[in-house]
Backbone as XML, in Angstrom:
<?xml version="1.0"?>
<chain id="A" units="angstrom">
  <residue number="1" name="MET">
    <atom name="N" x="0.853" y="-1.172" z="0.000"/>
    <atom name="CA" x="0.000" y="0.000" z="0.000"/>
    <atom name="C" x="0.892" y="1.225" z="0.000"/>
  </residue>
  <residue number="2" name="ILE">
    <atom name="N" x="0.694" y="2.058" z="-1.008"/>
    <atom name="CA" x="1.497" y="3.268" z="-1.163"/>
    <atom name="C" x="0.546" y="4.463" z="-1.090"/>
  </residue>
  <residue number="3" name="PHE">
    <atom name="N" x="0.750" y="5.285" z="-0.082"/>
    <atom name="CA" x="-0.124" y="6.431" z="0.151"/>
    <atom name="C" x="0.529" y="7.725" z="-0.293"/>
  </residue>
  <residue number="4" name="ASP">
    <atom name="N" x="-0.293" y="8.624" z="-0.825"/>
    <atom name="CA" x="0.124" y="10.005" z="-1.031"/>
    <atom name="C" x="-1.118" y="10.878" z="-0.905"/>
  </residue>
  <residue number="5" name="GLY">
    <atom name="N" x="-0.864" y="12.164" z="-0.721"/>
    <atom name="CA" x="-1.964" y="13.095" z="-0.488"/>
    <atom name="C" x="-2.333" y="13.952" z="-1.672"/>
  </residue>
  <residue number="6" name="GLY">
    <atom name="N" x="-1.989" y="13.508" z="-2.868"/>
    <atom name="CA" x="-2.386" y="14.237" z="-4.062"/>
    <atom name="C" x="-1.457" y="15.381" z="-4.413"/>
  </residue>
  <residue number="7" name="ALA">
    <atom name="N" x="-1.968" y="16.304" z="-5.201"/>
    <atom name="CA" x="-1.175" y="17.395" z="-5.765"/>
    <atom name="C" x="-0.582" y="18.325" z="-4.705"/>
  </residue>
  <residue number="8" name="THR">
    <atom name="N" x="-1.175" y="18.387" z="-3.531"/>
    <atom name="CA" x="-0.655" y="19.283" z="-2.487"/>
    <atom name="C" x="0.257" y="18.563" z="-1.502"/>
  </residue>
  <residue number="9" name="ASP">
    <atom name="N" x="0.638" y="17.350" z="-1.810"/>
    <atom name="CA" x="1.503" y="16.568" z="-0.915"/>
    <atom name="C" x="2.972" y="16.844" z="-1.243"/>
  </residue>
  <residue number="10" name="THR">
    <atom name="N" x="3.409" y="18.048" z="-0.901"/>
    <atom name="CA" x="4.789" y="18.472" z="-1.137"/>
    <atom name="C" x="5.340" y="19.030" z="0.167"/>
  </residue>
  <residue number="11" name="VAL">
    <atom name="N" x="6.482" y="18.493" z="0.607"/>
    <atom name="CA" x="7.121" y="18.932" z="1.830"/>
    <atom name="C" x="8.617" y="19.059" z="1.580"/>
  </residue>
  <residue number="12" name="PHE">
    <atom name="N" x="9.191" y="20.186" z="1.977"/>
    <atom name="CA" x="10.620" y="20.440" z="1.804"/>
    <atom name="C" x="11.061" y="20.210" z="0.360"/>
  </residue>
  <residue number="13" name="GLY">
    <atom name="N" x="10.188" y="20.578" z="-0.580"/>
    <atom name="CA" x="10.517" y="20.452" z="-1.993"/>
    <atom name="C" x="10.344" y="19.065" z="-2.576"/>
  </residue>
  <residue number="14" name="VAL">
    <atom name="N" x="9.881" y="18.119" z="-1.770"/>
    <atom name="CA" x="9.668" y="16.750" z="-2.249"/>
    <atom name="C" x="8.203" y="16.588" z="-2.654"/>
  </residue>
  <residue number="15" name="ASP">
    <atom name="N" x="7.977" y="16.213" z="-3.900"/>
    <atom name="CA" x="6.632" y="15.948" z="-4.415"/>
    <atom name="C" x="6.302" y="14.487" z="-4.110"/>
  </residue>
  <residue number="16" name="PHE">
    <atom name="N" x="5.551" y="14.272" z="-3.028"/>
    <atom name="CA" x="5.261" y="12.905" z="-2.599"/>
    <atom name="C" x="4.320" y="12.182" z="-3.563"/>
  </residue>
  <residue number="17" name="GLN">
    <atom name="N" x="3.488" y="12.909" z="-4.275"/>
    <atom name="CA" x="2.638" y="12.257" z="-5.264"/>
    <atom name="C" x="3.500" y="11.667" z="-6.374"/>
  </residue>
  <residue number="18" name="ALA">
    <atom name="N" x="4.445" y="12.442" z="-6.885"/>
    <atom name="CA" x="5.330" y="11.954" z="-7.946"/>
    <atom name="C" x="6.247" y="10.846" z="-7.428"/>
  </residue>
  <residue number="19" name="ALA">
    <atom name="N" x="6.768" y="11.015" z="-6.213"/>
    <atom name="CA" x="7.657" y="10.001" z="-5.638"/>
    <atom name="C" x="6.911" y="8.684" z="-5.433"/>
  </residue>
  <residue number="20" name="SER">
    <atom name="N" x="5.668" y="8.767" z="-4.983"/>
    <atom name="CA" x="4.868" y="7.557" z="-4.774"/>
    <atom name="C" x="4.575" y="6.869" z="-6.097"/>
  </residue>
  <residue number="21" name="ALA">
    <atom name="N" x="4.276" y="7.649" z="-7.129"/>
    <atom name="CA" x="4.005" y="7.068" z="-8.453"/>
    <atom name="C" x="5.251" y="6.380" z="-9.009"/>
  </residue>
  <residue number="22" name="ALA">
    <atom name="N" x="6.408" y="6.988" z="-8.826"/>
    <atom name="CA" x="7.653" y="6.385" z="-9.315"/>
    <atom name="C" x="7.974" y="5.103" z="-8.543"/>
  </residue>
  <residue number="23" name="TYR">
    <atom name="N" x="7.793" y="5.142" z="-7.234"/>
    <atom name="CA" x="8.045" y="3.961" z="-6.406"/>
    <atom name="C" x="7.120" y="2.818" z="-6.816"/>
  </residue>
  <residue number="24" name="ARG">
    <atom name="N" x="5.846" y="3.139" z="-7.006"/>
    <atom name="CA" x="4.885" y="2.114" z="-7.402"/>
    <atom name="C" x="5.231" y="1.538" z="-8.768"/>
  </residue>
  <residue number="25" name="ALA">
    <atom name="N" x="5.608" y="2.382" z="-9.700"/>
    <atom name="CA" x="5.976" y="1.913" z="-11.041"/>
    <atom name="C" x="7.167" y="0.958" z="-10.975"/>
  </residue>
  <residue number="26" name="ASN">
    <atom name="N" x="8.138" y="1.277" z="-10.131"/>
    <atom name="CA" x="9.299" y="0.392" z="-9.979"/>
    <atom name="C" x="8.897" y="-0.955" z="-9.381"/>
  </residue>
  <residue number="27" name="LEU">
    <atom name="N" x="8.051" y="-0.939" z="-8.366"/>
    <atom name="CA" x="7.598" y="-2.194" z="-7.757"/>
    <atom name="C" x="6.781" y="-3.019" z="-8.749"/>
  </residue>
  <residue number="28" name="ASP">
    <atom name="N" x="5.874" y="-2.359" z="-9.468"/>
    <atom name="CA" x="5.062" y="-3.059" z="-10.469"/>
    <atom name="C" x="5.947" y="-3.683" z="-11.547"/>
  </residue>
  <residue number="29" name="ALA">
    <atom name="N" x="6.946" y="-2.929" z="-12.007"/>
    <atom name="CA" x="7.850" y="-3.430" z="-13.044"/>
    <atom name="C" x="8.640" y="-4.640" z="-12.572"/>
  </residue>
  <residue number="30" name="ALA">
    <atom name="N" x="8.874" y="-4.715" z="-11.267"/>
    <atom name="CA" x="9.612" y="-5.849" z="-10.697"/>
    <atom name="C" x="8.691" y="-7.025" z="-10.366"/>
  </residue>
  <residue number="31" name="GLY">
    <atom name="N" x="7.401" y="-6.897" z="-10.697"/>
    <atom name="CA" x="6.464" y="-7.995" z="-10.498"/>
    <atom name="C" x="5.789" y="-8.042" z="-9.140"/>
  </residue>
  <residue number="32" name="HIS">
    <atom name="N" x="5.881" y="-6.960" z="-8.373"/>
    <atom name="CA" x="5.241" y="-6.925" z="-7.060"/>
    <atom name="C" x="3.811" y="-6.411" z="-7.170"/>
  </residue>
  <residue number="33" name="PHE">
    <atom name="N" x="2.958" y="-6.861" z="-6.268"/>
    <atom name="CA" x="1.587" y="-6.372" z="-6.204"/>
    <atom name="C" x="1.579" y="-5.072" z="-5.412"/>
  </residue>
  <residue number="34" name="THR">
    <atom name="N" x="0.913" y="-4.045" z="-5.925"/>
    <atom name="CA" x="0.820" y="-2.774" z="-5.218"/>
    <atom name="C" x="-0.617" y="-2.280" z="-5.174"/>
  </residue>
  <residue number="35" name="ILE">
    <atom name="N" x="-0.864" y="-1.453" z="-4.199"/>
    <atom name="CA" x="-2.126" y="-0.736" z="-4.077"/>
    <atom name="C" x="-1.764" y="0.732" z="-3.921"/>
  </residue>
  <residue number="36" name="GLY">
    <atom name="N" x="-2.340" y="1.577" z="-4.754"/>
    <atom name="CA" x="-2.114" y="3.015" z="-4.653"/>
    <atom name="C" x="-3.268" y="3.668" z="-3.920"/>
  </residue>
  <residue number="37" name="CYS">
    <atom name="N" x="-2.931" y="4.540" z="-2.992"/>
    <atom name="CA" x="-3.952" y="5.224" z="-2.186"/>
    <atom name="C" x="-3.669" y="6.723" z="-2.166"/>
  </residue>
  <residue number="38" name="ASP">
    <atom name="N" x="-4.326" y="7.465" z="-3.034"/>
    <atom name="CA" x="-4.212" y="8.918" z="-3.086"/>
    <atom name="C" x="-5.401" y="9.494" z="-2.321"/>
  </residue>
  <residue number="39" name="HIS">
    <atom name="N" x="-5.173" y="9.853" z="-1.064"/>
    <atom name="CA" x="-6.270" y="10.318" z="-0.207"/>
    <atom name="C" x="-6.601" y="11.788" z="-0.425"/>
  </residue>
  <residue number="40" name="GLY">
    <atom name="N" x="-5.772" y="12.510" z="-1.182"/>
    <atom name="CA" x="-6.073" y="13.888" z="-1.528"/>
    <atom name="C" x="-6.009" y="14.874" z="-0.381"/>
  </residue>
  <residue number="41" name="GLY">
    <atom name="N" x="-5.442" y="14.490" z="0.742"/>
    <atom name="CA" x="-5.424" y="15.350" z="1.922"/>
    <atom name="C" x="-4.101" y="16.025" z="2.199"/>
  </residue>
  <residue number="42" name="GLY">
    <atom name="N" x="-3.261" y="16.170" z="1.159"/>
    <atom name="CA" x="-1.956" y="16.785" z="1.388"/>
    <atom name="C" x="-1.063" y="15.865" z="2.199"/>
  </residue>
  <residue number="43" name="HIS">
    <atom name="N" x="-0.093" y="16.448" z="2.870"/>
    <atom name="CA" x="0.873" y="15.640" z="3.623"/>
    <atom name="C" x="0.331" y="15.377" z="5.030"/>
  </residue>
  <residue number="44" name="SER">
    <atom name="N" x="-0.667" y="14.516" z="5.096"/>
    <atom name="CA" x="-1.289" y="14.123" z="6.364"/>
    <atom name="C" x="-1.481" y="12.615" z="6.364"/>
  </residue>
  <residue number="45" name="ILE">
    <atom name="N" x="-1.770" y="12.074" z="7.519"/>
    <atom name="CA" x="-1.990" y="10.635" z="7.647"/>
    <atom name="C" x="-3.494" y="10.378" z="7.689"/>
  </residue>
  <residue number="46" name="PRO">
    <atom name="N" x="-4.019" y="9.618" z="6.732"/>
    <atom name="CA" x="-5.459" y="9.349" z="6.708"/>
    <atom name="C" x="-5.844" y="8.295" z="7.754"/>
  </residue>
  <residue number="47" name="GLN">
    <atom name="N" x="-6.465" y="8.718" z="8.817"/>
    <atom name="CA" x="-6.818" y="7.809" z="9.904"/>
    <atom name="C" x="-7.841" y="6.759" z="9.485"/>
  </residue>
  <residue number="48" name="ASP">
    <atom name="N" x="-8.666" y="7.068" z="8.491"/>
    <atom name="CA" x="-9.689" y="6.113" z="8.066"/>
    <atom name="C" x="-9.088" y="4.863" z="7.424"/>
  </residue>
  <residue number="49" name="ALA">
    <atom name="N" x="-7.822" y="4.931" z="7.021"/>
    <atom name="CA" x="-7.188" y="3.795" z="6.362"/>
    <atom name="C" x="-6.522" y="2.821" z="7.329"/>
  </residue>
  <residue number="50" name="ALA">
    <atom name="N" x="-6.397" y="3.181" z="8.594"/>
    <atom name="CA" x="-5.669" y="2.337" z="9.557"/>
    <atom name="C" x="-6.167" y="0.895" z="9.583"/>
  </residue>
  <residue number="51" name="PRO">
    <atom name="N" x="-7.473" y="0.640" z="9.668"/>
    <atom name="CA" x="-7.921" y="-0.761" z="9.682"/>
    <atom name="C" x="-7.550" y="-1.515" z="8.398"/>
  </residue>
  <residue number="52" name="SER">
    <atom name="N" x="-7.563" y="-0.833" z="7.263"/>
    <atom name="CA" x="-7.209" y="-1.483" z="5.997"/>
    <atom name="C" x="-5.726" y="-1.802" z="5.933"/>
  </residue>
  <residue number="53" name="VAL">
    <atom name="N" x="-4.898" y="-0.925" z="6.481"/>
    <atom name="CA" x="-3.456" y="-1.187" z="6.515"/>
    <atom name="C" x="-3.177" y="-2.426" z="7.368"/>
  </residue>
  <residue number="54" name="LEU">
    <atom name="N" x="-3.805" y="-2.496" z="8.520"/>
    <atom name="CA" x="-3.623" y="-3.659" z="9.391"/>
    <atom name="C" x="-4.088" y="-4.937" z="8.700"/>
  </residue>
  <residue number="55" name="ARG">
    <atom name="N" x="-5.229" y="-4.854" z="8.035"/>
    <atom name="CA" x="-5.741" y="-6.036" z="7.331"/>
    <atom name="C" x="-4.817" y="-6.431" z="6.188"/>
  </residue>
  <residue number="56" name="PHE">
    <atom name="N" x="-4.296" y="-5.438" z="5.454"/>
    <atom name="CA" x="-3.374" y="-5.723" z="4.365"/>
    <atom name="C" x="-2.177" y="-6.516" z="4.871"/>
  </residue>
  <residue number="57" name="PHE">
    <atom name="N" x="-1.570" y="-6.060" z="5.975"/>
    <atom name="CA" x="-0.411" y="-6.771" z="6.519"/>
    <atom name="C" x="-0.793" y="-8.162" z="7.017"/>
  </residue>
  <residue number="58" name="ALA">
    <atom name="N" x="-1.935" y="-8.307" z="7.618"/>
    <atom name="CA" x="-2.368" y="-9.623" z="8.100"/>
    <atom name="C" x="-2.600" y="-10.590" z="6.936"/>
  </residue>
  <residue number="59" name="ASP">
    <atom name="N" x="-3.123" y="-10.067" z="5.834"/>
    <atom name="CA" x="-3.432" y="-10.906" z="4.675"/>
    <atom name="C" x="-2.235" y="-11.153" z="3.760"/>
  </residue>
  <residue number="60" name="HIS">
    <atom name="N" x="-1.137" y="-10.432" z="3.998"/>
    <atom name="CA" x="0.050" y="-10.564" z="3.157"/>
    <atom name="C" x="1.265" y="-10.941" z="4.005"/>
  </residue>
  <residue number="61" name="ALA">
    <atom name="N" x="1.198" y="-12.110" z="4.601"/>
    <atom name="CA" x="2.358" y="-12.596" z="5.353"/>
    <atom name="C" x="3.550" y="-12.671" z="4.398"/>
  </residue>
  <residue number="62" name="PHE">
    <atom name="N" x="4.743" y="-12.693" z="4.939"/>
    <atom name="CA" x="5.957" y="-12.712" z="4.114"/>
    <atom name="C" x="5.863" y="-13.779" z="3.027"/>
  </residue>
  <residue number="63" name="ALA">
    <atom name="N" x="6.154" y="-13.364" z="1.812"/>
    <atom name="CA" x="6.214" y="-14.234" z="0.632"/>
    <atom name="C" x="4.845" y="-14.761" z="0.176"/>
  </residue>
  <residue number="64" name="THR">
    <atom name="N" x="3.762" y="-14.105" z="0.569"/>
    <atom name="CA" x="2.434" y="-14.499" z="0.095"/>
    <atom name="C" x="2.308" y="-14.129" z="-1.376"/>
  </residue>
  <residue number="65" name="GLU">
    <atom name="N" x="2.164" y="-15.137" z="-2.213"/>
    <atom name="CA" x="1.999" y="-14.922" z="-3.650"/>
    <atom name="C" x="1.060" y="-15.964" z="-4.208"/>
  </residue>
  <residue number="66" name="PRO">
    <atom name="N" x="0.171" y="-15.611" z="-5.084"/>
    <atom name="CA" x="-0.123" y="-14.244" z="-5.474"/>
    <atom name="C" x="-0.859" y="-13.508" z="-4.363"/>
  </residue>
  <residue number="67" name="SER">
    <atom name="N" x="-0.995" y="-12.223" z="-4.537"/>
    <atom name="CA" x="-1.709" y="-11.437" z="-3.536"/>
    <atom name="C" x="-3.158" y="-11.887" z="-3.469"/>
  </residue>
  <residue number="68" name="PRO">
    <atom name="N" x="-3.700" y="-12.038" z="-2.256"/>
    <atom name="CA" x="-5.122" y="-12.376" z="-2.147"/>
    <atom name="C" x="-6.024" y="-11.245" z="-2.651"/>
  </residue>
  <residue number="69" name="TYR">
    <atom name="N" x="-5.428" y="-10.088" z="-2.937"/>
    <atom name="CA" x="-6.196" y="-8.945" z="-3.432"/>
    <atom name="C" x="-6.067" y="-8.767" z="-4.938"/>
  </residue>
  <residue number="70" name="ALA">
    <atom name="N" x="-5.451" y="-9.700" z="-5.615"/>
    <atom name="CA" x="-5.232" y="-9.572" z="-7.055"/>
    <atom name="C" x="-6.541" y="-9.380" z="-7.818"/>
  </residue>
  <residue number="71" name="GLY">
    <atom name="N" x="-7.624" y="-9.942" z="-7.308"/>
    <atom name="CA" x="-8.924" y="-9.802" z="-7.956"/>
    <atom name="C" x="-9.713" y="-8.588" z="-7.510"/>
  </residue>
  <residue number="72" name="GLY">
    <atom name="N" x="-9.176" y="-7.821" z="-6.585"/>
    <atom name="CA" x="-9.853" y="-6.630" z="-6.079"/>
    <atom name="C" x="-9.667" y="-6.500" z="-4.578"/>
  </residue>
  <residue number="73" name="LEU">
    <atom name="N" x="-9.926" y="-5.328" z="-4.088"/>
    <atom name="CA" x="-9.762" y="-5.068" z="-2.657"/>
    <atom name="C" x="-10.975" y="-5.566" z="-1.873"/>
  </residue>
  <residue number="74" name="PRO">
    <atom name="N" x="-10.746" y="-5.991" z="-0.638"/>
    <atom name="CA" x="-11.865" y="-6.415" z="0.201"/>
    <atom name="C" x="-12.793" y="-5.246" z="0.530"/>
  </residue>
  <residue number="75" name="ALA">
    <atom name="N" x="-13.996" y="-5.563" z="0.900"/>
    <atom name="CA" x="-14.943" y="-4.535" z="1.326"/>
    <atom name="C" x="-14.368" y="-3.782" z="2.522"/>
  </residue>
  <residue number="76" name="GLY">
    <atom name="N" x="-14.649" y="-2.507" z="2.573"/>
    <atom name="CA" x="-14.217" y="-1.702" z="3.697"/>
    <atom name="C" x="-12.944" y="-0.924" z="3.451"/>
  </residue>
  <residue number="77" name="PHE">
    <atom name="N" x="-12.228" y="-1.218" z="2.362"/>
    <atom name="CA" x="-11.030" y="-0.441" z="2.054"/>
    <atom name="C" x="-11.453" y="0.936" z="1.567"/>
  </residue>
  <residue number="78" name="PRO">
    <atom name="N" x="-10.643" y="1.959" z="1.824"/>
    <atom name="CA" x="-11.010" y="3.298" z="1.363"/>
    <atom name="C" x="-11.226" y="3.324" z="-0.149"/>
  </residue>
  <residue number="79" name="THR">
    <atom name="N" x="-12.170" y="4.139" z="-0.582"/>
    <atom name="CA" x="-12.478" y="4.214" z="-2.006"/>
    <atom name="C" x="-11.346" y="4.855" z="-2.800"/>
  </residue>
  <residue number="80" name="TYR">
    <atom name="N" x="-10.428" y="5.552" z="-2.119"/>
    <atom name="CA" x="-9.306" y="6.189" z="-2.820"/>
    <atom name="C" x="-8.123" y="5.226" z="-3.000"/>
  </residue>
  <residue number="81" name="CYS">
    <atom name="N" x="-8.291" y="3.971" z="-2.631"/>
    <atom name="CA" x="-7.256" y="2.956" z="-2.849"/>
    <atom name="C" x="-7.655" y="2.029" z="-3.983"/>
  </residue>
  <residue number="82" name="ALA">
    <atom name="N" x="-6.677" y="1.658" z="-4.801"/>
    <atom name="CA" x="-6.963" y="0.762" z="-5.931"/>
    <atom name="C" x="-5.716" y="-0.026" z="-6.302"/>
  </residue>
  <residue number="83" name="PRO">
    <atom name="N" x="-5.911" y="-1.295" z="-6.686"/>
    <atom name="CA" x="-4.767" y="-2.092" z="-7.156"/>
    <atom name="C" x="-4.293" y="-1.595" z="-8.521"/>
  </residue>
</chain>
């Protein structure tokens, strides 16, 4: 799960939206499963995503392949997240 806060997510000259997109592209190119979550809230932590993050880690024990989310995200994940 890769989070960014959209176009206003820039701190100390770092564009976190662009950095997150580049990181995700590199992981995808290497064959890893990713979920992008652009919450649009700038450089803040989206509290509504905490249960989904915990569930993601529980469902993706080390070396779990393929991802159990390959067919889509479980119910309850934020609508701003997508595989």
